[in-house]
C-alpha positions in Angstrom: -18.9 -14.6 3.4 -20.2 -12.9 0.2 -18.3 -9.7 1.1 -15.1 -11.7 1.5 -15.6 -13.5 -1.7 -16.3 -10.3 -3.5 -13.1 -8.7 -2.0 -11.0 -11.7 -3.2 -12.2 -11.2 -6.8 -10.8 -7.7 -7.2 -9.5 -6.8 -10.7 -7.2 -4.1 -9.3 -3.6 -5.3 -9.0 -1.8 -4.0 -5.9 1.8 -3.0 -6.8 4.3 -3.6 -4.0 7.6 -3.1 -5.8 9.3 -1.4 -8.7 9.8 -4.8 -10.3 6.0 -5.5 -10.1 5.3 -2.1 -11.7 7.7 -2.7 -14.5 6.4 -6.2 -15.1 2.7 -5.2 -15.3 3.2 -2.0 -17.3 5.5 -3.9 -19.7 3.0 -6.8 -20.1 0.2 -4.3 -20.7 2.3 -2.4 -23.2 3.1 -5.6 -25.1 -0.5 -6.5 -25.3 -1.6 -3.0 -26.2 -3.6 -2.9 -23.0 -4.3 0.5 -21.5 -3.3 1.0 -17.8 -5.0 3.1 -15.2 -3.0 3.5 -12.0 -4.3 4.9 -8.7 -1.6 6.4 -6.5 -2.8 6.3 -2.9 -1.8 6.3 0.7 -3.4 4.4 3.6 -3.5 7.6 5.7 -5.2 9.7 2.9 -8.9 9.5 3.4 -9.9 10.9 0.0 -7.7 8.2 -1.6 -9.3 5.5 0.5 -12.7 6.8 -0.4 -11.9 6.4 -4.1 -11.2 2.7 -3.7 -14.8 1.5 -4.4 -15.0 3.8 -7.4 -11.7 2.4 -8.7 -12.9 -1.2 -8.2 -16.1 -0.4 -10.1 -14.2 1.0 -13.0 -12.0 -2.1 -13.0 -15.1 -4.3 -13.2 -16.6 -2.1 -16.0 -13.5 -2.0 -18.2 -12.3 -5.6 -18.6 -9.7 -4.7 -21.3 -7.9 -2.2 -19.1 -5.3 -3.0 -16.5 -6.0 -1.3 -13.2 -3.1 -0.9 -10.7 -3.0 0.6 -7.2 0.2 2.0 -5.8 0.7 3.0 -2.2 3.2 5.9 -2.4 4.6 5.1 1.0 5.4 1.5 -0.1 6.8 2.2 -3.6 8.1 5.8 -3.5 10.3 5.3 -6.6 7.3 5.0 -8.9 5.5 8.0 -7.5 8.7 10.0 -7.8 9.3 8.9 -11.4 5.8 9.8 -12.4 5.9 13.1 -10.4 3.0 12.1 -8.2 2.9 14.8 -5.5 -0.6 14.5 -4.1 -3.1 11.7 -3.3 -5.1 10.5 -4.9 -3.5 10.8 -8.3 -4.8 8.7 -11.2 -2.5 8.1 -14.2 -3.7 6.8 -17.5 -1.1 5.1 -19.7 -0.8 3.6 -23.1 2.3 1.9 -24.4 4.1 2.6 -21.1 3.7 6.4 -21.5 1.5 8.7 -19.5 -1.4 10.1 -21.6 -3.5 11.7 -18.8 -3.2 12.5 -15.1 -6.0 13.4 -12.7 -5.2 14.7 -9.2 -7.9 14.6 -6.5 -10.9 12.5 -5.4 -13.4 13.1 -8.2 -15.3 9.9 -9.1 -17.3 11.5 -11.9 -14.2 13.0 -13.6 -12.1 9.8 -13.4 -15.0 7.8 -14.8 -15.3 10.3 -17.6 -11.6 10.3 -18.4 -11.3 6.5 -18.3 -14.4 6.2 -20.5 -13.1 8.8 -23.0 -9.7 7.1 -23.1 -11.2 3.6 -23.6 -13.4 5.0 -26.4 -10.4 6.7 -28.1 -8.4 3.4 -27.8 -11.1 1.5 -29.5 -11.2 4.0 -32.4 -7.4 3.7 -32.7 -7.5 -0.1 -32.6 -10.2 -0.3 -35.3 -8.3 2.0 -37.6 -5.1 0.0 -37.3 
């Protein structure tokens, strides 16, 4: 039961349409909330293996919006952001891509998200 409850409390939003993507990215942009998107595919084992790491990041960074996009379900978004391999992680601010990481590298994605969040905090405190 605990595992099921834990699963239901995910902070990662699954994107299933272009409209959902536009809505969440727009909302985050309006609230000056950074976005980290995980482009994945159910058949890609490295992508699937990154899910627990991505969930952990989402729990650690409460002020960041974490999205997951299955490239087979929402091809338009993957094409628009030039995602050609899975997994690909895209970090966005204000609706614009500021960083992209291709490949299953838990330490590198943690480092990049942390660095991005730290730089965002500095920018926010200066404003």
